[in-house]
C-alpha positions as CSV (number, residue, x, y, z in Angstrom):
1,M,-10.4,-97.6,26.9
2,N,-9.9,-95.9,30.2
3,G,-12.5,-98.2,31.6
4,L,-10.7,-101.3,30.3
5,Y,-7.4,-99.8,31.6
6,L,-8.9,-99.3,35.1
7,T,-10.5,-102.8,35.0
8,F,-7.1,-104.2,34.1
9,I,-5.4,-102.3,37.0
10,K,-8.0,-103.4,39.4
11,R,-7.5,-107.0,38.3
12,A,-3.7,-106.8,38.2
13,L,-3.0,-104.7,41.2
14,P,-4.1,-104.9,44.7
15,L,-6.5,-102.2,45.8
16,K,-4.0,-100.5,48.0
17,Q,-1.5,-100.1,45.2
18,L,-4.2,-98.9,42.9
19,A,-5.0,-96.1,45.3
20,V,-1.4,-95.0,45.5
21,L,-1.1,-94.9,41.7
22,L,-4.2,-92.7,41.3
23,I,-2.9,-90.3,43.9
24,L,0.5,-90.0,42.1
25,S,-1.3,-89.4,38.7
26,A,-3.4,-86.6,40.2
27,V,-0.3,-85.0,41.7
28,A,1.5,-85.2,38.4
29,I,-1.3,-83.6,36.5
30,T,-1.7,-80.8,39.1
31,T,2.0,-80.2,39.0
32,G,2.0,-79.9,35.2
33,I,-0.8,-77.5,35.3
34,R,0.9,-75.4,37.8
35,T,4.2,-75.5,35.9
36,Y,2.4,-74.4,32.6
37,H,0.8,-71.5,34.4
38,S,4.1,-70.5,36.0
39,I,6.1,-70.3,32.7
40,S,3.4,-69.2,30.1
41,K,3.0,-65.5,29.2
42,E,-0.2,-63.5,28.8
43,V,-0.2,-61.6,25.5
44,Q,-2.8,-59.1,24.1
45,I,-2.4,-58.6,20.4
46,I,-4.3,-55.6,18.9
47,D,-4.2,-56.3,15.1
48,N,-5.5,-53.2,13.3
49,G,-7.8,-52.5,16.2
50,K,-9.0,-56.0,16.8
51,P,-7.8,-57.3,20.2
52,I,-6.8,-61.0,20.9
53,V,-5.8,-62.1,24.4
54,V,-3.8,-65.4,24.6
55,K,-1.3,-67.3,26.7
56,T,1.8,-68.5,25.0
57,M,4.9,-70.5,25.9
58,G,7.0,-68.5,23.5
59,D,9.9,-66.5,24.9
60,N,9.7,-63.4,22.7
61,V,7.3,-61.5,20.4
62,A,8.3,-63.3,17.2
63,E,7.7,-66.8,18.8
64,A,4.4,-65.6,20.1
65,L,3.3,-64.4,16.7
66,E,4.5,-67.5,15.0
67,M,2.6,-69.8,17.4
68,L,-0.5,-67.7,16.6
69,D,0.2,-67.8,12.8
70,I,0.3,-64.0,12.6
71,S,2.6,-62.6,9.9
72,I,4.0,-59.1,9.8
73,R,5.0,-57.2,6.6
74,S,8.1,-55.0,6.6
75,D,5.9,-51.9,6.1
76,D,3.6,-52.8,9.0
77,Y,3.9,-51.2,12.4
78,I,4.5,-53.3,15.5
79,S,4.8,-51.7,18.9
80,M,7.4,-54.2,20.1
81,A,10.4,-55.4,18.2
82,P,10.2,-59.2,17.2
83,D,13.2,-60.1,19.4
84,T,11.7,-58.5,22.5
85,D,11.4,-60.9,25.4
86,L,7.9,-61.4,26.8
87,D,7.3,-60.5,30.5
88,P,5.8,-63.6,32.3
89,K,4.6,-61.4,35.1
90,A,2.6,-58.8,33.2
91,L,0.3,-58.5,30.3
92,N,2.3,-58.1,27.1
93,V,0.4,-55.7,24.7
94,I,1.5,-55.8,21.1
95,N,-0.1,-53.2,18.7
96,I,0.0,-53.9,15.0
97,K,-1.0,-51.4,12.4
98,R,-1.3,-52.8,8.9
99,A,0.2,-50.8,6.0
100,V,-1.9,-50.0,3.0
101,P,-0.9,-49.1,-0.6
102,V,-0.8,-45.4,-1.4
103,N,0.0,-43.6,-4.7
104,I,2.0,-40.4,-4.3
105,L,2.5,-38.1,-7.3
106,V,5.2,-35.5,-6.7
107,D,7.8,-33.6,-8.8
108,G,6.5,-35.4,-11.9
109,H,7.1,-38.9,-10.5
110,L,4.6,-41.5,-9.3
111,K,5.6,-43.3,-6.1
112,E,3.8,-46.4,-5.0
113,V,4.3,-46.9,-1.3
114,W,2.9,-48.9,1.6
115,S,2.2,-47.0,4.8
116,Y,0.6,-47.5,8.2
117,K,0.4,-43.8,8.9
118,D,-2.9,-42.2,9.8
119,T,-3.0,-39.0,7.7
120,V,-1.9,-37.6,4.4
121,E,0.7,-35.3,5.9
122,E,2.2,-38.1,8.0
123,V,2.6,-40.3,4.9
124,I,4.3,-37.5,3.0
125,A,6.7,-36.8,5.9
126,D,7.4,-40.5,6.4
127,N,8.5,-40.8,2.8
128,G,11.0,-37.9,3.1
129,I,9.0,-35.5,1.0
130,M,9.6,-31.9,2.1
131,L,6.8,-29.4,1.4
132,N,7.6,-25.7,0.9
133,P,5.2,-23.1,2.6
134,L,3.3,-22.6,-0.7
135,D,3.0,-26.2,-1.8
136,R,-0.4,-27.7,-1.6
137,Y,-2.3,-31.0,-2.0
138,E,-4.8,-31.6,-4.8
139,G,-7.8,-33.8,-4.2
140,V,-7.0,-34.4,-0.6
141,D,-6.3,-32.4,2.6
142,A,-3.3,-32.8,4.9
143,K,-5.5,-34.1,7.7
144,D,-7.4,-36.7,5.7
145,N,-7.2,-40.3,6.9
146,I,-5.3,-42.7,4.7
147,K,-7.3,-45.2,2.7
148,E,-6.2,-48.2,0.7
149,G,-5.3,-47.2,-2.8
150,M,-5.5,-43.4,-2.0
151,D,-4.0,-41.0,-4.6
152,I,-2.0,-38.1,-3.1
153,R,-0.9,-35.4,-5.4
154,V,1.6,-32.8,-4.2
155,V,1.6,-29.5,-6.2
156,R,4.8,-27.5,-6.0
157,V,4.0,-23.8,-5.8
158,N,6.6,-21.1,-6.4
159,E,6.3,-17.3,-6.6
160,E,8.6,-14.7,-7.9
161,I,8.6,-10.9,-8.3
162,I,9.7,-9.6,-11.7
163,A,10.3,-6.1,-12.8
164,E,9.4,-4.8,-16.3
165,Q,10.7,-1.5,-17.5
166,S,9.0,0.8,-19.9
167,D,9.8,4.3,-21.2
168,I,8.1,7.4,-20.0
169,P,8.0,9.6,-23.1
170,F,9.4,13.1,-22.5
171,T,7.3,16.1,-23.3
172,V,8.2,18.7,-25.9
173,V,7.9,22.1,-24.4
174,E,7.8,24.9,-27.1
175,K,8.7,28.4,-26.1
176,P,8.4,31.5,-28.3
177,N,11.6,33.4,-29.3
178,D,10.9,36.9,-30.4
179,V,14.4,37.2,-32.0
180,M,14.2,34.2,-34.3
181,N,12.4,34.2,-37.6
182,E,9.0,32.5,-37.9
183,G,9.6,29.0,-39.2
184,E,12.9,28.6,-37.4
185,T,13.3,26.4,-34.3
186,K,16.2,25.8,-31.9
187,T,16.5,23.0,-29.4
188,I,17.6,24.3,-26.1
189,V,17.4,21.1,-24.0
190,T,17.5,17.6,-25.6
191,G,14.7,15.5,-24.3
192,E,15.3,12.2,-22.6
193,N,12.8,9.5,-21.8
194,G,12.2,8.5,-18.2
195,I,12.0,4.9,-17.0
196,R,9.1,3.3,-15.1
197,E,9.3,-0.1,-13.5
198,K,6.2,-2.2,-12.9
199,Y,6.4,-5.2,-10.5
200,Y,4.4,-8.4,-11.1
201,K,4.1,-11.5,-8.9
202,L,4.3,-14.7,-11.0
203,T,2.9,-17.9,-9.6
204,Y,4.1,-21.3,-10.9
205,E,2.5,-24.7,-10.2
206,D,4.8,-27.6,-11.0
207,S,7.0,-25.2,-12.9
208,K,4.1,-24.0,-15.1
209,P,3.0,-20.3,-14.8
210,V,-0.6,-20.1,-13.6
211,A,-1.0,-16.5,-12.4
212,R,0.4,-13.0,-13.0
213,V,-0.6,-10.2,-10.6
214,F,0.4,-6.6,-10.7
215,V,2.0,-5.5,-7.4
216,N,3.1,-1.9,-7.7
217,E,5.2,0.4,-9.8
218,K,7.7,3.2,-9.3
219,I,9.5,5.7,-11.5
220,V,13.2,4.9,-11.6
221,K,14.1,7.9,-13.7
222,E,12.2,11.0,-14.3
223,P,11.9,12.2,-18.0
224,V,13.7,15.3,-19.1
225,N,11.5,17.6,-21.1
226,K,12.7,18.6,-24.5
227,I,12.7,22.4,-24.8
228,V,12.4,23.9,-28.3
229,E,12.3,27.6,-29.0
230,Y,10.4,28.7,-32.1
231,G,10.8,32.0,-33.9
232,T,7.9,34.5,-33.9
233,V,9.4,37.2,-36.1
234,L,7.3,37.4,-39.3
235,N,9.5,37.4,-42.4
236,F,9.6,36.8,-46.2
237,R,12.0,36.9,-49.0
238,N,11.8,39.9,-51.3
239,H,12.4,39.9,-55.1
240,R,16.1,40.2,-54.5
241,G,16.2,37.3,-52.1
242,D,16.7,39.5,-49.0
243,L,15.1,38.3,-45.8
244,V,12.6,40.9,-44.6
245,R,11.7,40.6,-40.9
246,Y,8.6,42.5,-39.9
247,K,6.2,42.8,-37.0
248,D,3.2,44.3,-38.7
249,V,1.8,44.7,-42.2
250,I,-0.5,47.4,-43.7
251,K,-2.1,47.6,-47.1
252,M,-1.9,51.3,-48.3
253,K,-2.0,53.6,-51.2
254,A,1.2,55.2,-52.4
255,T,1.9,58.4,-54.3
256,A,5.3,59.8,-55.2
257,Y,7.1,63.1,-54.8
258,T,10.5,64.7,-55.3
259,S,12.3,67.9,-54.0
260,S,11.1,69.9,-57.0
261,F,9.3,73.3,-56.5
262,E,6.1,71.6,-57.9
263,D,6.1,69.1,-55.0
264,T,7.6,71.1,-52.1
265,G,7.2,74.8,-53.1
266,K,10.9,75.4,-52.5
267,H,13.6,76.3,-55.0
268,P,17.1,74.8,-54.7
269,D,18.4,78.0,-53.2
270,H,16.0,77.7,-50.3
271,P,17.8,76.8,-47.0
272,E,15.3,74.0,-46.4
273,F,15.3,72.7,-50.0
274,G,15.6,68.9,-49.9
275,I,15.3,68.7,-46.1
276,T,12.5,66.5,-44.6
277,Y,10.2,67.3,-41.7
278,T,12.6,65.3,-39.4
279,G,15.6,67.1,-40.7
280,M,16.9,64.3,-42.8
281,R,18.0,65.0,-46.4
282,A,15.5,63.7,-48.8
283,R,16.6,60.8,-51.0
284,E,15.2,57.6,-52.3
285,G,14.2,55.5,-49.2
286,I,12.5,58.4,-47.5
287,I,8.8,58.3,-47.3
288,A,6.2,60.7,-46.0
289,V,3.5,59.3,-43.7
290,D,0.6,60.1,-41.5
291,P,2.3,59.9,-38.1
292,K,-0.9,58.7,-36.6
293,V,-0.7,55.6,-38.8
294,I,3.1,55.1,-39.0
295,P,5.2,57.0,-36.5
296,L,8.1,59.1,-37.8
297,G,11.4,57.2,-37.7
298,T,9.8,53.9,-38.3
299,K,11.7,51.5,-40.6
300,V,9.6,49.8,-43.2
301,Y,9.7,47.8,-46.4
302,V,7.4,48.9,-49.2
303,E,6.3,46.0,-51.5
304,V,4.6,46.5,-54.8
305,P,2.3,43.7,-55.7
306,G,2.7,42.3,-59.2
307,P,5.7,42.2,-61.6
308,A,6.9,45.7,-60.8
309,P,10.0,46.0,-58.5
310,D,9.4,46.9,-54.9
311,Y,10.2,50.4,-53.6
312,G,12.2,48.5,-50.9
313,F,13.5,49.5,-47.5
314,A,12.6,52.9,-46.3
315,I,12.2,55.2,-43.3
316,A,9.2,57.3,-42.3
317,A,11.0,60.7,-42.1
318,D,8.6,63.2,-43.7
319,I,5.0,64.4,-43.7
320,G,2.7,66.1,-46.1
321,S,-0.5,68.1,-45.9
322,A,-2.3,65.7,-48.2
323,I,-0.8,62.5,-46.6
324,K,-3.6,61.3,-44.3
325,G,-4.6,57.8,-43.1
326,K,-3.4,54.9,-45.1
327,L,-1.6,56.9,-47.7
328,I,2.1,57.3,-48.0
329,D,4.3,59.4,-50.4
330,L,7.4,57.8,-51.8
331,Y,10.5,60.0,-52.5
332,F,12.2,59.6,-55.9
333,D,15.2,61.5,-57.2
334,S,13.6,62.6,-60.5
335,S,10.3,63.9,-61.6
336,K,10.2,61.3,-64.4
337,K,10.2,58.5,-61.8
338,V,7.4,60.3,-59.9
339,R,5.3,60.5,-63.1
340,Q,6.0,56.9,-63.8
341,W,4.9,55.9,-60.4
342,G,1.6,57.6,-60.3
343,R,-0.6,56.1,-57.6
344,R,-0.4,52.5,-56.7
345,D,-1.5,49.9,-54.1
346,V,1.4,48.8,-51.9
347,V,2.0,46.6,-48.9
348,V,3.9,48.3,-46.1
349,Y,5.8,46.0,-43.7
350,I,6.8,47.5,-40.3
351,L,10.2,46.1,-39.8
352,N,11.1,44.1,-36.7
353,E,14.3,45.9,-36.0
354,Q,13.6,49.4,-34.8
355,N,15.6,51.8,-32.6
356,D,15.2,55.3,-31.2
357,N,18.2,56.7,-33.3
358,R,17.4,58.5,-36.5
359,W,19.3,57.4,-39.5
360,K,22.4,59.5,-40.2
361,E,22.7,61.8,-43.1
362,N,24.8,59.4,-45.1
363,D,22.5,56.3,-44.4
364,N,20.7,54.9,-47.4
365,P,17.6,52.9,-46.3
366,C,17.2,51.4,-49.7
367,Q,20.6,49.6,-49.5
């Protein structure tokens, strides 16, 4: 067509006018090219790391992207705002980072988000999720790069110290009491349990307990020992129900005597008639002993095994030439009682209560 057009021009116009027309057309084209270059802008678009360099007649970033048919999501990153004017004198660099879908599971909720951030921890922070010092990720690390469709689980971790109290049983301390009867007890100090506190660290993950670790313990209150005294004085109940307290017991043979001439060789008119070796007047409750076995002045209780009544309480106040070893002689007021007694096996209890004073003349040891 251009050839026909030029042929037409050649035929229609004189050669001189044709030359002028061609010169004007060339000038117009050159001017247009110069004008385009003077008002166009150079733009470099880096879309997810892929660079594109173009020239555009658009005035701002949005127009430039529209002319290049490049769309931007609201979640994508763009380094220049869409309404930013392009600089005709410099290279306009526009960085675009495309957001990808990411699943975040935190606090029991699943959040589906789009993010252009590079790492896991950046995505978490960008979504306003605050991590406590003990919180952790499961399946990923904080510095892991984000991938499309990645699952990020945040595990909430809490720790607490708890105290558990337990009793420290008191100890029962038993102490002998040489005044109390055997079988008797008396509480001097009431015992009281102490208190021990043990401390444990409990760890929770997403509000569920996962660990329990012993930390330490301390005694909050010391126990108070219970002090109990127990009697050591040997004792028994005699046939009359009296409590007999004794410190020793001897199995012996017992004979009987009276103040008669047959037993003592003294008549009633003798100045020492009825007077014992210790100077006490003889009466029932006085017994003759071997001082090497039972010291004179010792208070005793003479028990007769079997159904016969006991001789009872007595005092060792007399001796006899035939009374040796484990043999005692019991005083009776009549020869009939002496004959009835004869010779018997007895049990002699050395009484617990003794003193250095001899019984007075009017004392009756059998009462």
